[in-house]
Backbone and ligand atoms as CSV (ligand in chain L), in Angstrom:
chain,resi,resn,atom,element,x,y,z
A,1,MET,N,N,0.841,-1.209,0.000
A,1,MET,CA,C,0.000,0.000,0.000
A,1,MET,C,C,0.869,1.250,0.000
A,2,LYS,N,N,1.875,1.224,0.870
A,2,LYS,CA,C,2.769,2.371,0.936
A,2,LYS,C,C,3.397,2.644,-0.438
A,3,SER,N,N,3.820,1.560,-1.097
A,3,SER,CA,C,4.506,1.744,-2.380
A,3,SER,C,C,3.537,2.248,-3.451
A,4,MET,N,N,2.264,1.859,-3.310
A,4,MET,CA,C,1.281,2.375,-4.278
A,4,MET,C,C,1.130,3.886,-4.148
A,5,ILE,N,N,1.093,4.323,-2.897
A,5,ILE,CA,C,0.969,5.766,-2.669
A,5,ILE,C,C,2.198,6.485,-3.215
A,6,LEU,N,N,3.340,5.909,-2.927
A,6,LEU,CA,C,4.582,6.521,-3.400
A,6,LEU,C,C,4.572,6.611,-4.925
A,7,THR,N,N,4.163,5.543,-5.583
A,7,THR,CA,C,4.114,5.529,-7.044
A,7,THR,C,C,3.179,6.627,-7.545
A,8,ALA,N,N,2.029,6.724,-6.890
A,8,ALA,CA,C,1.051,7.735,-7.303
A,8,ALA,C,C,1.651,9.135,-7.177
A,9,VAL,N,N,2.382,9.368,-6.121
A,9,VAL,CA,C,2.990,10.683,-5.913
A,9,VAL,C,C,4.029,10.954,-6.997
A,10,LEU,N,N,4.859,9.962,-7.246
A,10,LEU,CA,C,5.916,10.147,-8.243
A,10,LEU,C,C,5.337,10.422,-9.623
A,11,VAL,N,N,4.284,9.697,-9.962
A,11,VAL,CA,C,3.696,9.842,-11.291
A,11,VAL,C,C,3.005,11.200,-11.434
A,12,SER,N,N,2.440,11.696,-10.321
A,12,SER,CA,C,1.653,12.921,-10.448
A,12,SER,C,C,2.488,14.193,-10.328
A,13,VAL,N,N,3.751,14.076,-9.905
A,13,VAL,CA,C,4.580,15.284,-9.843
A,13,VAL,C,C,4.817,15.764,-11.270
A,14,PRO,N,N,4.326,16.924,-11.598
A,14,PRO,CA,C,4.444,17.368,-12.991
A,14,PRO,C,C,5.887,17.663,-13.385
A,15,ALA,N,N,6.168,17.490,-14.659
A,15,ALA,CA,C,7.518,17.678,-15.165
A,15,ALA,C,C,8.007,19.106,-14.885
A,16,PHE,N,N,7.091,20.068,-14.925
A,16,PHE,CA,C,7.522,21.456,-14.779
A,16,PHE,C,C,7.767,21.863,-13.332
A,17,ALA,N,N,7.714,20.898,-12.423
A,17,ALA,CA,C,8.062,21.213,-11.045
A,17,ALA,C,C,9.565,21.437,-10.930
A,18,GLY,N,N,10.328,20.792,-11.798
A,18,GLY,CA,C,11.774,20.919,-11.741
A,18,GLY,C,C,12.250,21.993,-12.681
A,19,PRO,N,N,13.558,22.139,-12.801
A,19,PRO,CA,C,14.086,23.111,-13.753
A,19,PRO,C,C,13.729,22.703,-15.180
A,20,PHE,N,N,13.642,23.689,-16.047
A,20,PHE,CA,C,13.290,23.427,-17.439
A,20,PHE,C,C,14.362,22.576,-18.108
A,21,GLU,N,N,13.922,21.571,-18.836
A,21,GLU,CA,C,14.871,20.753,-19.599
A,21,GLU,C,C,14.497,20.795,-21.073
A,22,LEU,N,N,15.413,21.258,-21.886
A,22,LEU,CA,C,15.109,21.405,-23.311
A,22,LEU,C,C,15.091,20.059,-24.029
A,23,LYS,N,N,16.105,19.259,-23.802
A,23,LYS,CA,C,16.190,17.924,-24.401
A,23,LYS,C,C,16.057,17.949,-25.916
A,24,GLY,N,N,16.585,18.952,-26.561
A,24,GLY,CA,C,16.516,19.006,-28.018
A,24,GLY,C,C,17.767,18.401,-28.640
A,25,ASP,N,N,17.662,18.054,-29.906
A,25,ASP,CA,C,18.793,17.489,-30.644
A,25,ASP,C,C,19.152,18.466,-31.772
A,26,ALA,N,N,20.258,19.187,-31.565
A,26,ALA,CA,C,20.633,20.241,-32.508
A,26,ALA,C,C,20.804,19.704,-33.925
A,27,ALA,N,N,21.358,18.519,-34.057
A,27,ALA,CA,C,21.588,17.955,-35.397
A,27,ALA,C,C,20.267,17.786,-36.144
A,28,LYS,N,N,19.232,17.410,-35.405
A,28,LYS,CA,C,17.916,17.241,-36.033
A,28,LYS,C,C,17.261,18.582,-36.336
A,29,GLY,N,N,17.660,19.632,-35.615
A,29,GLY,CA,C,17.034,20.939,-35.807
A,29,GLY,C,C,17.620,21.737,-36.950
A,30,GLU,N,N,18.778,21.309,-37.434
A,30,GLU,CA,C,19.506,22.107,-38.432
A,30,GLU,C,C,18.702,22.362,-39.705
A,31,ALA,N,N,18.088,21.335,-40.233
A,31,ALA,CA,C,17.364,21.494,-41.506
A,31,ALA,C,C,16.212,22.486,-41.354
A,32,ASN,N,N,15.465,22.370,-40.262
A,32,ASN,CA,C,14.368,23.309,-40.038
A,32,ASN,C,C,14.895,24.724,-39.850
A,33,TYR,N,N,16.005,24.865,-39.151
A,33,TYR,CA,C,16.577,26.198,-38.950
A,33,TYR,C,C,16.896,26.835,-40.295
A,34,LYS,N,N,17.587,26.082,-41.142
A,34,LYS,CA,C,18.007,26.644,-42.435
A,34,LYS,C,C,16.808,27.005,-43.302
A,35,GLN,N,N,15.773,26.201,-43.203
A,35,GLN,CA,C,14.595,26.438,-44.034
A,35,GLN,C,C,13.708,27.548,-43.482
A,36,LEU,N,N,13.532,27.592,-42.164
A,36,LEU,CA,C,12.517,28.465,-41.565
A,36,LEU,C,C,13.074,29.718,-40.886
A,37,CYS,N,N,14.298,29.686,-40.482
A,37,CYS,CA,C,14.811,30.740,-39.603
A,37,CYS,C,C,15.944,31.553,-40.219
A,38,ALA,N,N,16.736,30.913,-41.081
A,38,ALA,CA,C,17.956,31.564,-41.578
A,38,ALA,C,C,17.647,32.807,-42.405
A,39,SER,N,N,16.465,32.876,-43.022
A,39,SER,CA,C,16.122,34.048,-43.830
A,39,SER,C,C,16.161,35.315,-42.988
A,40,CYS,N,N,15.876,35.204,-41.720
A,40,CYS,CA,C,15.961,36.363,-40.823
A,40,CYS,C,C,17.205,36.305,-39.935
A,41,HIS,N,N,17.390,35.192,-39.267
A,41,HIS,CA,C,18.464,35.117,-38.264
A,41,HIS,C,C,19.836,34.798,-38.868
A,42,GLY,N,N,19.865,34.458,-40.154
A,42,GLY,CA,C,21.135,34.196,-40.818
A,42,GLY,C,C,21.583,32.751,-40.679
A,43,GLU,N,N,22.277,32.270,-41.706
A,43,GLU,CA,C,22.785,30.888,-41.697
A,43,GLU,C,C,23.673,30.643,-40.484
A,44,LYS,N,N,24.415,31.672,-40.088
A,44,LYS,CA,C,25.343,31.515,-38.962
A,44,LYS,C,C,24.743,32.012,-37.648
A,45,GLY,N,N,23.436,32.324,-37.673
A,45,GLY,CA,C,22.777,32.747,-36.441
A,45,GLY,C,C,23.170,34.139,-35.992
A,46,ASP,N,N,23.764,34.919,-36.902
A,46,ASP,CA,C,24.268,36.235,-36.507
A,46,ASP,C,C,23.294,37.364,-36.832
A,47,GLY,N,N,22.061,37.010,-37.182
A,47,GLY,CA,C,21.027,38.024,-37.395
A,47,GLY,C,C,21.110,38.738,-38.727
A,48,THR,N,N,21.845,38.183,-39.685
A,48,THR,CA,C,22.026,38.872,-40.965
A,48,THR,C,C,21.387,38.122,-42.134
A,49,GLY,N,N,20.226,37.544,-41.912
A,49,GLY,CA,C,19.505,36.902,-43.007
A,49,GLY,C,C,19.046,37.925,-44.026
A,50,ALA,N,N,18.665,37.433,-45.200
A,50,ALA,CA,C,18.292,38.329,-46.298
A,50,ALA,C,C,17.156,39.274,-45.920
A,51,ALA,N,N,16.237,38.814,-45.082
A,51,ALA,CA,C,15.079,39.633,-44.728
A,51,ALA,C,C,15.366,40.578,-43.567
A,52,ALA,N,N,16.542,40.460,-42.976
A,52,ALA,CA,C,16.836,41.209,-41.741
A,52,ALA,C,C,16.837,42.716,-41.953
A,53,ALA,N,N,17.339,43.157,-43.110
A,53,ALA,CA,C,17.496,44.590,-43.352
A,53,ALA,C,C,16.171,45.333,-43.218
A,54,ALA,N,N,15.088,44.682,-43.622
A,54,ALA,CA,C,13.784,45.336,-43.627
A,54,ALA,C,C,13.115,45.324,-42.261
A,55,LEU,N,N,13.713,44.676,-41.297
A,55,LEU,CA,C,13.039,44.500,-40.008
A,55,LEU,C,C,13.555,45.448,-38.931
A,56,ASN,N,N,12.627,45.883,-38.087
A,56,ASN,CA,C,12.962,46.690,-36.933
A,56,ASN,C,C,11.989,46.316,-35.818
A,57,PRO,N,N,12.411,45.772,-34.712
A,57,PRO,CA,C,13.798,45.449,-34.358
A,57,PRO,C,C,14.376,44.340,-35.239
A,58,LYS,N,N,15.670,44.273,-35.265
A,58,LYS,CA,C,16.373,43.277,-36.075
A,58,LYS,C,C,16.202,41.886,-35.468
A,59,PRO,N,N,16.243,40.883,-36.322
A,59,PRO,CA,C,16.261,39.512,-35.795
A,59,PRO,C,C,17.495,39.351,-34.899
A,60,THR,N,N,17.294,38.693,-33.807
A,60,THR,CA,C,18.384,38.522,-32.841
A,60,THR,C,C,19.582,37.808,-33.449
A,61,SER,N,N,20.776,38.320,-33.120
A,61,SER,CA,C,21.986,37.551,-33.391
A,61,SER,C,C,22.205,36.629,-32.203
A,62,PHE,N,N,22.146,35.331,-32.482
A,62,PHE,CA,C,22.346,34.353,-31.404
A,62,PHE,C,C,23.829,34.233,-31.068
A,63,ALA,N,N,24.667,34.749,-31.963
A,63,ALA,CA,C,26.111,34.604,-31.799
A,63,ALA,C,C,26.735,35.770,-31.033
A,64,ASP,N,N,25.921,36.810,-30.764
A,64,ASP,CA,C,26.440,37.996,-30.077
A,64,ASP,C,C,26.491,37.746,-28.569
A,65,ALA,N,N,27.690,37.902,-27.996
A,65,ALA,CA,C,27.865,37.647,-26.557
A,65,ALA,C,C,26.928,38.516,-25.713
A,66,ALA,N,N,26.559,39.686,-26.251
A,66,ALA,CA,C,25.682,40.589,-25.499
A,66,ALA,C,C,24.299,39.973,-25.276
A,67,ASN,N,N,23.925,39.014,-26.111
A,67,ASN,CA,C,22.607,38.391,-25.979
A,67,ASN,C,C,22.659,37.065,-25.227
A,68,ALA,N,N,23.867,36.603,-24.934
A,68,ALA,CA,C,24.034,35.230,-24.439
A,68,ALA,C,C,23.283,34.976,-23.130
A,69,ASP,N,N,23.314,35.960,-22.216
A,69,ASP,CA,C,22.656,35.729,-20.927
A,69,ASP,C,C,21.151,35.563,-21.084
A,70,ARG,N,N,20.587,36.323,-22.010
A,70,ARG,CA,C,19.142,36.242,-22.211
A,70,ARG,C,C,18.731,34.913,-22.847
A,71,LEU,N,N,19.600,34.374,-23.655
A,71,LEU,CA,C,19.249,33.200,-24.450
A,71,LEU,C,C,19.418,31.901,-23.654
A,72,THR,N,N,18.578,31.775,-22.644
A,72,THR,CA,C,18.565,30.523,-21.882
A,72,THR,C,C,17.783,29.475,-22.675
A,73,ASP,N,N,17.959,28.222,-22.309
A,73,ASP,CA,C,17.219,27.137,-22.965
A,73,ASP,C,C,15.717,27.429,-22.956
A,74,GLU,N,N,15.225,27.837,-21.782
A,74,GLU,CA,C,13.780,28.017,-21.630
A,74,GLU,C,C,13.265,29.203,-22.443
A,75,TRP,N,N,14.009,30.299,-22.424
A,75,TRP,CA,C,13.576,31.490,-23.166
A,75,TRP,C,C,13.563,31.225,-24.670
A,76,VAL,N,N,14.608,30.593,-25.150
A,76,VAL,CA,C,14.697,30.301,-26.584
A,76,VAL,C,C,13.537,29.389,-27.000
A,77,TYR,N,N,13.278,28.395,-26.209
A,77,TYR,CA,C,12.162,27.478,-26.494
A,77,TYR,C,C,10.835,28.235,-26.507
A,78,LYS,N,N,10.616,29.069,-25.486
A,78,LYS,CA,C,9.357,29.822,-25.391
A,78,LYS,C,C,9.174,30.779,-26.559
A,79,MET,N,N,10.248,31.456,-26.940
A,79,MET,CA,C,10.155,32.402,-28.058
A,79,MET,C,C,9.821,31.683,-29.359
A,80,ILE,N,N,10.439,30.524,-29.554
A,80,ILE,CA,C,10.188,29.793,-30.790
A,80,ILE,C,C,8.766,29.226,-30.781
A,81,LYS,N,N,8.371,28.703,-29.658
A,81,LYS,CA,C,7.059,28.069,-29.565
A,81,LYS,C,C,5.927,29.096,-29.656
A,82,ASP,N,N,6.016,30.161,-28.844
A,82,ASP,CA,C,4.890,31.090,-28.706
A,82,ASP,C,C,5.059,32.390,-29.476
A,83,GLY,N,N,6.281,32.654,-29.950
A,83,GLY,CA,C,6.514,33.836,-30.760
A,83,GLY,C,C,6.743,35.107,-29.946
A,84,GLY,N,N,7.137,36.170,-30.658
A,84,GLY,CA,C,7.496,37.422,-30.007
A,84,GLY,C,C,6.320,38.094,-29.313
A,85,ALA,N,N,5.177,38.169,-29.986
A,85,ALA,CA,C,4.046,38.922,-29.440
A,85,ALA,C,C,3.641,38.391,-28.064
A,86,ALA,N,N,3.647,37.077,-27.917
A,86,ALA,CA,C,3.243,36.460,-26.646
A,86,ALA,C,C,4.268,36.697,-25.553
A,87,ASN,N,N,5.475,37.081,-25.944
A,87,ASN,CA,C,6.553,37.252,-24.973
A,87,ASN,C,C,7.037,38.697,-24.867
A,88,GLY,N,N,6.203,39.629,-25.309
A,88,GLY,CA,C,6.565,41.038,-25.191
A,88,GLY,C,C,7.659,41.476,-26.157
A,89,LYS,N,N,7.852,40.722,-27.239
A,89,LYS,CA,C,8.859,41.074,-28.242
A,89,LYS,C,C,8.157,41.282,-29.591
A,90,SER,N,N,8.961,41.523,-30.622
A,90,SER,CA,C,8.391,41.826,-31.931
A,90,SER,C,C,7.526,40.687,-32.480
A,91,ALA,N,N,6.376,41.079,-33.040
A,91,ALA,CA,C,5.475,40.099,-33.650
A,91,ALA,C,C,6.032,39.569,-34.963
A,92,MET,N,N,7.117,40.163,-35.467
A,92,MET,CA,C,7.755,39.630,-36.670
A,92,MET,C,C,8.344,38.248,-36.397
A,93,MET,N,N,8.607,37.999,-35.132
A,93,MET,CA,C,9.015,36.660,-34.719
A,93,MET,C,C,7.735,35.906,-34.413
A,94,VAL,N,N,7.319,35.081,-35.372
A,94,VAL,CA,C,6.023,34.409,-35.230
A,94,VAL,C,C,6.147,33.201,-34.295
A,95,ALA,N,N,5.008,32.698,-33.871
A,95,ALA,CA,C,4.972,31.461,-33.092
A,95,ALA,C,C,5.092,30.279,-34.048
A,96,TRP,N,N,5.957,29.338,-33.723
A,96,TRP,CA,C,6.174,28.198,-34.612
A,96,TRP,C,C,5.463,26.937,-34.132
A,97,SER,N,N,4.686,27.070,-33.053
A,97,SER,CA,C,4.034,25.874,-32.492
A,97,SER,C,C,3.001,25.293,-33.453
A,98,GLY,N,N,2.484,26.106,-34.370
A,98,GLY,CA,C,1.529,25.581,-35.335
A,98,GLY,C,C,2.199,24.900,-36.518
A,99,VAL,N,N,3.501,25.107,-36.643
A,99,VAL,CA,C,4.246,24.592,-37.793
A,99,VAL,C,C,5.061,23.362,-37.405
A,100,LEU,N,N,5.660,23.435,-36.220
A,100,LEU,CA,C,6.565,22.372,-35.775
A,100,LEU,C,C,5.993,21.664,-34.548
A,101,LYS,N,N,6.150,20.360,-34.519
A,101,LYS,CA,C,5.756,19.586,-33.337
A,101,LYS,C,C,6.705,19.918,-32.193
A,102,ASP,N,N,6.316,19.578,-30.967
A,102,ASP,CA,C,7.121,19.953,-29.803
A,102,ASP,C,C,8.557,19.435,-29.911
A,103,ASP,N,N,8.729,18.211,-30.360
A,103,ASP,CA,C,10.089,17.660,-30.524
A,103,ASP,C,C,10.909,18.538,-31.458
A,104,ALA,N,N,10.292,18.938,-32.564
A,104,ALA,CA,C,10.993,19.731,-33.577
A,104,ALA,C,C,11.290,21.132,-33.047
A,105,LEU,N,N,10.381,21.675,-32.223
A,105,LEU,CA,C,10.624,22.984,-31.602
A,105,LEU,C,C,11.863,22.898,-30.714
A,106,ARG,N,N,11.961,21.822,-29.972
A,106,ARG,CA,C,13.093,21.633,-29.058
A,106,ARG,C,C,14.386,21.419,-29.845
A,107,ASP,N,N,14.288,20.699,-30.942
A,107,ASP,CA,C,15.488,20.443,-31.754
A,107,ASP,C,C,16.012,21.739,-32.379
A,108,VAL,N,N,15.103,22.551,-32.895
A,108,VAL,CA,C,15.557,23.796,-33.528
A,108,VAL,C,C,16.083,24.754,-32.454
A,109,ALA,N,N,15.489,24.720,-31.276
A,109,ALA,CA,C,15.999,25.542,-30.163
A,109,ALA,C,C,17.422,25.117,-29.808
A,110,ALA,N,N,17.656,23.816,-29.781
A,110,ALA,CA,C,19.002,23.318,-29.462
A,110,ALA,C,C,19.997,23.784,-30.523
A,111,TYR,N,N,19.544,23.831,-31.779
A,111,TYR,CA,C,20.428,24.294,-32.853
A,111,TYR,C,C,20.741,25.787,-32.665
A,112,VAL,N,N,19.725,26.572,-32.340
A,112,VAL,CA,C,19.916,28.010,-32.085
A,112,VAL,C,C,20.942,28.217,-30.965
A,113,LEU,N,N,20.821,27.429,-29.922
A,113,LEU,CA,C,21.688,27.604,-28.753
A,113,LEU,C,C,23.142,27.284,-29.066
A,114,LYS,N,N,23.369,26.517,-30.128
A,114,LYS,CA,C,24.755,26.206,-30.499
A,114,LYS,C,C,25.501,27.427,-31.051
A,115,PHE,N,N,24.749,28.450,-31.479
A,115,PHE,CA,C,25.403,29.665,-31.999
A,115,PHE,C,C,25.978,30.533,-30.881
A,116,LYS,N,N,25.507,30.295,-29.672
A,116,LYS,CA,C,25.966,31.131,-28.559
A,116,LYS,C,C,27.473,30.986,-28.379
A,117,PRO,N,N,28.162,32.122,-28.177
A,117,PRO,CA,C,29.608,32.024,-27.955
A,117,PRO,C,C,29.885,31.321,-26.631
A,118,ALA,N,N,31.017,30.668,-26.545
A,118,ALA,CA,C,31.406,30.024,-25.293
A,118,ALA,C,C,31.399,31.081,-24.196
A,119,LYS,N,N,30.928,30.706,-23.046
A,119,LYS,CA,C,30.780,31.657,-21.954
A,119,LYS,C,C,32.124,32.308,-21.616
A,120,ALA,N,N,32.127,33.631,-21.600
A,120,ALA,CA,C,33.345,34.357,-21.238
A,120,ALA,C,C,33.630,34.144,-19.760
A,121,ALA,N,N,34.880,34.131,-19.415
A,121,ALA,CA,C,35.249,33.951,-18.014
A,121,ALA,C,C,34.693,35.104,-17.194
A,122,ALA,N,N,34.174,34.797,-16.027
A,122,ALA,CA,C,33.698,35.848,-15.131
A,122,ALA,C,C,34.886,36.723,-14.751
A,123,PRO,N,N,34.633,38.034,-14.532
A,123,PRO,CA,C,35.742,38.957,-14.222
A,123,PRO,C,C,36.640,38.428,-13.101
A,124,ALA,N,N,36.041,37.796,-12.101
A,124,ALA,CA,C,36.827,37.316,-10.966
A,124,ALA,C,C,37.820,36.235,-11.386
A,125,ASP,N,N,37.480,35.523,-12.474
A,125,ASP,CA,C,38.350,34.429,-12.920
A,125,ASP,C,C,39.505,34.940,-13.768
A,126,LYS,N,N,39.366,36.168,-14.219
A,126,LYS,CA,C,40.381,36.678,-15.146
A,126,LYS,C,C,41.680,36.980,-14.417
A,127,LYS,N,N,42.737,36.430,-14.926
A,127,LYS,CA,C,44.047,36.697,-14.336
A,127,LYS,C,C,44.516,38.048,-14.877
A,128,PRO,N,N,45.151,38.863,-14.025
A,128,PRO,CA,C,45.674,40.123,-14.547
A,128,PRO,C,C,46.678,39.835,-15.662
A,129,ALA,N,N,46.573,40.609,-16.738
A,129,ALA,CA,C,47.472,40.380,-17.864
A,129,ALA,C,C,48.899,40.708,-17.467
A,130,LYS,N,N,49.760,39.725,-17.567
A,130,LYS,CA,C,51.196,39.954,-17.249
A,130,LYS,C,C,51.984,39.992,-18.542
A,131,LYS,N,N,53.120,40.520,-18.499
A,131,LYS,CA,C,54.092,40.586,-19.599
A,131,LYS,C,C,54.719,41.937,-19.594
L,1,HEC,C1,C,10.499,37.075,-40.387
L,1,HEC,C2,C,11.784,37.009,-39.716
L,1,HEC,C3,C,12.012,35.917,-38.684
L,1,HEC,C4,C,11.978,34.566,-38.869
L,1,HEC,C5,C,11.675,33.798,-40.142
L,1,HEC,C6,C,12.327,33.982,-37.591
L,1,HEC,N1,N,12.570,34.956,-36.671
L,1,HEC,FE1,FE,13.183,34.676,-34.742
L,1,HEC,N2,N,13.099,36.686,-34.433
L,1,HEC,C7,C,12.815,37.634,-35.398
L,1,HEC,C8,C,12.903,38.937,-34.803
L,1,HEC,C9,C,12.669,40.269,-35.522
L,1,HEC,C10,C,13.246,38.746,-33.447
L,1,HEC,C11,C,13.521,39.834,-32.416
L,1,HEC,C12,C,12.298,40.175,-31.636
L,1,HEC,C13,C,12.552,41.360,-30.733
L,1,HEC,O1,O,13.709,41.633,-30.394
L,1,HEC,O2,O,11.573,42.011,-30.391
L,1,HEC,C14,C,13.360,37.317,-33.255
L,1,HEC,C15,C,13.661,36.722,-32.047
L,1,HEC,C16,C,13.909,35.378,-31.871
L,1,HEC,C17,C,14.282,34.760,-30.623
L,1,HEC,C18,C,14.410,35.471,-29.285
L,1,HEC,C19,C,15.790,35.960,-29.076
L,1,HEC,C20,C,15.900,37.123,-28.141
L,1,HEC,O3,O,16.388,38.151,-28.595
L,1,HEC,O4,O,15.490,37.047,-26.992
L,1,HEC,C21,C,14.504,33.432,-30.877
L,1,HEC,C22,C,14.960,32.380,-29.915
L,1,HEC,C23,C,14.200,33.223,-32.283
L,1,HEC,N3,N,13.832,34.416,-32.848
L,1,HEC,C24,C,14.293,32.016,-32.925
L,1,HEC,C25,C,13.823,31.777,-34.224
L,1,HEC,C26,C,13.754,30.470,-34.826
L,1,HEC,C27,C,14.257,29.186,-34.203
L,1,HEC,C28,C,13.186,30.633,-36.044
L,1,HEC,C29,C,12.809,29.561,-37.048
L,1,HEC,C30,C,11.986,28.470,-36.578
L,1,HEC,C31,C,12.947,32.056,-36.221
L,1,HEC,N4,N,13.335,32.711,-35.088
L,1,HEC,C32,C,12.420,32.635,-37.369
L,1,HEC,C33,C,12.518,37.393,-36.719
L,1,HEC,C34,C,12.378,36.156,-37.297
């Protein structure tokens, strides 16, 4: 009886009780990125797609270190899934949840996150430049 209760508790704890887990596969997201996103965000994720010039605000450069802190797994997933308007950003960034299944949304998010520059060392970690 005790174990039944325990099982029931474990099963009913919702996934979102814990930290967000993207679980996307960047390799699988690449084709969708190139087809659906690169026109604005650029093949290299630097925000210089062919359509970017006409847009204001500009499509985000995922490769710019200045944006890296904002581009968490959860935020990137939410922006792709629900679009800019739902998240207080430009409506030019549409919601892709009607186009891509959840797995595919996660995969393309994982691909986007690969453009992020490697995390810069925190100032405290920086050794004073000698020479
Ligand atoms: C029509 C052009 C366009 C297309 C196509 C497009 N985006 Fe965007 N996207 C934008 C713009 C513009 C913004 C910036 C919104 C803002 O800053 O208000 C944006 C923002 C984002 C953000 C949020 C980044 C941030 O600055 O916080 C993510 C993530 C994103 N796009 C991913 C994607 C992905 C993945 C695709 C393809 C499935 C895609 N976008 C397709 C225009 C586009």
